C-alpha positions in Angstrom: 34.9 27.0 157.2 33.1 25.9 153.9 30.2 23.4 154.9 28.8 23.2 151.2 26.4 25.4 152.1 24.4 27.0 148.8 23.4 30.3 150.6 21.5 31.8 147.8 19.1 28.4 147.3 18.9 28.5 151.4 17.3 32.2 150.9 15.1 31.1 148.3 14.1 28.3 150.3 13.1 30.9 153.0 11.5 33.4 151.0 9.3 30.5 149.5 8.4 29.4 153.0 7.2 33.0 153.9 4.7 33.2 150.7 3.7 29.9 151.6 2.9 30.9 155.3 0.9 34.0 154.2 -1.0 33.1 151.7 -3.9 31.7 154.4 -3.8 35.1 156.8 -4.1 37.1 153.1 -6.6 34.9 151.7 -8.8 34.3 154.9 -7.6 35.9 158.2 -10.6 34.1 160.0 -9.5 30.8 158.9 -6.3 31.6 159.8 -7.2 32.5 163.3 -9.2 29.5 163.4 -6.2 27.2 162.8 -3.6 29.1 165.2 -6.7 28.2 167.7 -7.0 24.5 167.3 -2.7 24.6 167.3 -3.7 26.0 170.5 -5.1 23.4 171.8 -3.7 20.5 170.5 -1.7 18.3 173.2 2.4 18.7 172.8 2.7 15.3 171.8 0.8 16.0 169.0 2.3 18.9 167.7 5.6 16.9 168.0 4.1 14.1 165.9 2.8 16.6 163.4 6.2 18.6 163.1 7.9 15.2 162.6 5.8 14.0 159.7 6.1 17.5 158.1 9.7 17.2 158.4 9.8 13.7 156.8 7.5 14.8 154.3 9.8 17.9 153.5 12.9 15.5 153.7 11.5 13.1 151.2 10.3 15.5 148.6 13.9 17.4 148.9 15.0 13.8 147.8 12.5 13.4 145.3 14.0 16.3 143.7 17.4 15.5 143.8 17.0 12.3 141.9 
């Protein structure tokens, strides 16, 4: 069953995500720890809203890049 998934592009996207996620801890470990502490203190509903907004923004960027 072929879902039309371009596995190479998906792999590149995951690799780019890993690079982006690693920038802050590499450049400033203390700032990364402070950010994680703040995330841990947030209410679940705040995390859900933030996650939803990030997903929507990501989808809009992808749509913009396709046009």
